Every structure is written in structure tokens, then in C-alpha cells.
N, C-alpha and C positions, 0 to 999 in steps of 0.2 A: 434510442440508445441511452442508457443511464450511465452515470459515473460511479465507479466502484474503487474503493481503496483497499488494497490487499497487502498482507504481510505474512511471511514465513518465519519460523524458527527452524534451526538446523542442528544436526548431531555434531557437526564441526564445520570449520571453514576450510578443511583440507580437501584434496582432490576427490576422495571417496565419501565425503560428507553427504548427507541426504536430508530431506525435509522431515521434520517431526511434528510440526504444528502449522496450520494455516487458518487464517481468518480473513473475512472480507466484510466491508461495510458499504452499503449503498448510500448515495447522497441523501435519500429520504430517511436514513437511519436503520433500515433493515440490515440484519447481520447474521453471520454464521461463523462458527469456529469448530475446528476438528483437530483432535490429536490423531496422528497418523501412525498406525501400526506398521513397522518397517517391513519392506519386502525381504524375502529370505536372504537375498544377496547383499542387503544393506547391513554391514556390521561395524563400520567405522564409528567410533564414539570418543568424544572428548570430555574429560572431566572438567576442563576449564569452561567449555560451552555449557555443560550442565549446571555449573555454578552460576552462570549468568541467567539462563532461562528457567532453572529450577524444575526441569522435567527429567525424570529418570527413564532410562531405557526400559526398566522393569514396568514402569507405569504405562509406557507406550504399548508394550506387549499385552498388558492386562486390560487396559482401558481404551486403547486406540482403535479407530475405525480402520479396517483394511485399506492399504494404500490405493488399491484399484477402485474401491468404492468411493473414496475421497476424490480421486481424479475424475471419475464419471460424474459425480455430483457437481464438481467445479465446471465441467464442460456443459452439463445440463443447465445450470443456473447462470453461468457467467458469459456464455456465448452471446455475442451481439452487443455487449456492454464495453465501455471504455474502461480498461483496467489500469490502475496507477499504483506504483510502489515507490517508496523513497530510495530504495537501492535496487533498481530494475535489473542490474547485471547479476547481483546475488540472487534476488528473488526469482528472476527469470531462469537462473540455473536450477533452482529447486523445483520450479514449476516444470521445466523441461524433464528433469529426472523423474518426477512423479508421473507425468504423462507417459513417458517412454516405458516406465516400469509397468504401467497399466495397459500397454500395447495401444496407446492412443497417439495420434500425431503430435509431435513435440511442439508444433506451432498452432495447435488447436486454439490456444489462448495466447495473447501477446500482452506484454506489460509495457507501459510508458512511464516516464519519470513524473512524479507528482508535480514538479515545477511546471510541466506542460499544462496540467489541470489548473494550476494557479494562474498562469499567464492567460490561458483561454478565458477564465472567469473574469479577470480584470479587463481584458480587451473587450469582451462582450458588454460589460457595464459601461465602459468608456465610449464605445461606439453608440450605444443607445442614448447616452447623455450628450452626444455631439461633440465630444472632446477631439481635438485635432490629433491625427495619428502620429504626428511628430513627437507628441508628449507621452505616448504609450509606454515606451521603455523606461523613462525616468520615473513615471508614476508607478509602474509595475515594481521596479527595484525598491522604491520607497515603501510601498505597501508590503512587499515580501519581507523586507528587512524588519519592519515593525512586527509582522506576524511571527517571524522566527524568534525575535527577542522575547515576545510574549510566550511562545512555545518553550524556549530555553528556560524562562523563569519558572515554568511548571515543573522543572526537574528533568532528569534523564529519562529516556524511554524505559518502559518496564521490561522489555525483551520478552513479552508475551504477545502472540500474534494479534489477538483481539484488541487488547489495550493499545497496541501500537497502531493498528488500523483505525481505531476510533480517534486516536490522537491526530492522525493525518486528516480525517474528516473534519475535525474541529479547526485545524489550521486552514483548510480550504474554505470553511464557512467564515472564518475570521477574515481571510483575504477578500472574499466576496463582500462582506459587510464593510470593510474599509474602502473597497473600490466604490461601493454605492455612496459612501459619504464624501469621498474626496473631490469630485467635480465641483460641488457647490462650496465646500469648505475652502478650497484653494482658488476659487474663482476661475475654473477652467472652462466654464460655459460661455458661449459667445454672447 
């Protein structure tokens, strides 16, 4: 099972908003992105959201892949992988809406919070290095804080699905790199 970072952009954050773009990036760097042609019942549109993601509804209709084809592609490619999103409640809502509109089970794919991927990566490295489990949480918080500062220094998210998913992959790689360096740097080895 591989690790995948996923991101959606949406028509709005209102009750009737819907997914308009999705992208995912595998830990090995493989990636896909799709503009999503709206289902006929999806009509909610926010000019404020469009100003952020810079995707027009007209573009979705003209260039987007039909919503059901995107949903089937996601299930085909992502089933069996650990899927992570920075905002799993929002992204999960868009994923569920997309799957349901394609007549697929809404829980065919499930999202976890990216912090879980970061925590798992740090703990795996610390376990291999023989670091005491009592130190895991403090080390994790230190590493995650450093990685987030570096990420914040890179500027705000682009609010485009692929760029934001790639950014999360980079944070995860940075967390792993920092975890691999910290046991010897801080003298945590027995």
C-alpha cells in the first residue's frame, strides 16, 4: 500500500458546492490531475472561490473530464492506498459528492489527515533508530514545527489541486528527512 497526497478545489464552500478539480501525488512522485466537468445537478458557483482557484465554470464544461469518469479513475487508481489530505473534512466532502454522483459507494475511498502520515513517518524512523518511545511526541512536534515553518516560508498554497498535493508531498519528504537526521544530531541513540 502506497502513500498518496490528494487535494480538491471546489465551486464554493457552501452546502451545494461541488468538486471542480482533483489531483493526487504518490510518494514516489507519480501524479495525476483532473478538471471535473460538473454533473447536471451541480450548479452552485462562487465568484469568490473562482477568484482564488482561477478556474471558470465555462472552462470546466469545455475542458473538464466528466465527473463519473474522474470518480471511476480515482477508484481504479487509488483503491488500496493510504490517502491523505490537509483538510480531510472538506476534501472528504468533495470526494463523497463525486463518488455519489457517479453512483459509486461514497466510502469507496477514505481520506486521512496528512499529520497522520507525518507522525507515522517520524515514528518509523525513530523506531528503526532505537529512540525511546517516550521521546516520540516531542521529537515529532519539533520536526513538524520546523517543516511547517519551511512550508510557510514558501508562500501561501496555490489553490490548485496538483500544486497543493505536490506541496504536501514535499512537506512529508522534509519531515522524513528531518526525522532521519535527528536521532544522531540530538544524541537520542543509546
